[in-house]
Structures are given as C-alpha cells and as structure tokens.
C-alpha positions, -999 to +999 in steps of 0.1 A: +673+095+377+691+063+386+675+030+395+692+033+431+676+068+437+641+056+424+642+025+447+653+046+476+622+070+470+600+038+471+616+025+502+614+056+522+577+061+510+569+022+521+586+027+554+567+059+562+533+043+552+544+012+574+553+034+602+519+052+600+500+017+599+519+007+629+509+040+648+473+033+640+473-003+650+491+004+684+469+034+692+438+015+685+452-015+708+462+008+736+431+032+735+447+062+719+479+082+716+501+102+740+498+133+720+463+137+729+467+122+764+480+137+795+497+130+827+482+135+860+506+129+889+520+095+883+491+084+861+496+083+823+466+085+801+465+082+763+433+095+744+412+089+715+382+110+707+381+123+742+381+090+759+411+086+784+428+051+791+455+048+817+487+030+806+521+027+820+549+052+816+568+030+792+537+027+770+529+065+772+567+075+764+567+049+735+534+063+721+547+098+724+579+092+704+559+073+679+535+103+672+566+124+669+581+099+643+547+101+624+550+137+623+582+133+603+578+102+584+543+108+571+551+141+551+583+124+541+563+096+528+540+118+508+569+138+493+589+106+483+556+090+469+550+122+448+586+122+436+587+086+427+552+090+408+568+119+389+599+097+379+577+070+371+557+092+345+590+106+331+603+070+325+571+060+310+572+092+287+608+084+277+600+050+267+570+060+244+589+088+225+617+079+201+652+091+212+667+124+199+689+105+175+663+085+159+643+112+151+636+112+112+651+079+106+635+048+093+629+018+114+652-013+108+635-039+090+651-072+105 
C-alpha cells in the first residue's frame, strides 16, 4: 500500500474520532442529543439518560444532523483504524524479513 493511501486511512480515522469527541462535548454542553429527544408542539427537547432539556430549533436540528454524521463516521473510523493497523503490521513484518532476492546471500562486509 502506498504512503498516500496509508495516510488517508489515518486521516479518515482521525476525523471520525474527532467528530465523535465533538459530538460528546456538544451533547454534554446542551444536555443531551436530538436522537433521544423529541418535539412537542413548537418545543424542541434533547435528552440524556431520560432527562429532557429544551433547546432552540436550530440547536435541535444541529444535534440531529451531528448524530446522523456520527452513525456514518464512527464505523468508518473503526474500519479505517483497523485497516491502518493491518498495514502497519505488514510494513513492520516486511522490514524484519529479508527481501526475496536476498535469501541465501551473505551480507556485505563494508
């Protein structure tokens, strides 16, 4: 795998982790998330562990879209993290083992 692909895997994984951390920080700050919340009339509520907090429609909409983005980026971060780890292990194994053309040859004594 090329360095560009490997770095892309790490970047996607990192962005997924950052998105999840941002979601947690915002959810704690506003009192929950819209996925567990509800709309009653013109009142918008986010929820966390059964406790509802009223928020503006804009905050509710933001929270709902952020939850949806986490549903996509979190599994993607796990997948790319796994693939990056596999690539890292393959690179380490390749560095430790001699190349095909070097099998059975004596090392240079310089």
